[in-house]
C-alpha positions, 0 to 999 in steps of 0.5 A: 544506479538510482543516484545516476538516474536521478542526476540524468533525470530518468524518471521513467527508468527509475519508476521501472526499477521501482516496480521491478525490484524487491519491496526493500529495494523498491522503498529505497528507489521510491525515495529517489523518485520522490526527489525528481522534479519531473514526475509526470512521465513516471506517474504516467508509467506507474498508472500504465502498470496499474492498468496492465492485464495478465493471465496465467503465471504472469499474473502473480508477477504483474500483481507484485509490480502493480502493488509496487506501482500503487505504493510509488504513486502514493509516495508521489502524492496519489494515495487515492489509487490505494483504496479501490485496490483494497476492496473486493476484486476477482483476483485477490493477488494484487490485494494481498501483495498491496497489504504486504507492501503497505505494512512497511510504508511508513509514510502512509501510516496517518493516511491508513488511520484516517481512512479506517476512521471513515464511516463511509469506507467499504467493509472489505477495504476496512478489513484490508486496512486492518490487515495492513496494520496486523502485518505491520511490525510494532517497532515501526509504529509510534506509541500514539499511532499504536494507541489510535489504531487499537482504539479504532480497531476495538470499536470496529471489533465491538460494533462492526457487523461485517465478519471480515472486519471483525476477524481482521480486528481480532488478528490485529489484537492477537499479533499486537 
């Protein structure tokens, strides 16, 4: 289906499938979406999904869709949409789904390391990035990236006054 949509240059239909699919299928569809030259309409659609509001039981499903939209936007080169969503929010569902999805987003590994190193990053965002690494399967992380993440996490564990960052670093060590 994705190949047909790419041939027909149906970027919005493909973006819709990306946000409505399970995470594994979504990653496959994202790779097809990246191949399309016409991305403006799909980017607009994905940003519209991020701006949707939901209440009640629809909220969880919307949070899943928004997390997938965020990852798709990052795949299309708009990684900056991720960071604010890892900070404090009234509803933690989107942040939780985003952390889970980011753990398997191989193409964002370096961006996560770079962001974790920045001193100006909000502590809750930093905690979220550490939780992403704690959820990441070790087999998918290169030894150089693993060493870098452990080095940064150790420094944060020892020096960061925020208890959330401290406990997220400890969780990372326990899992790795």
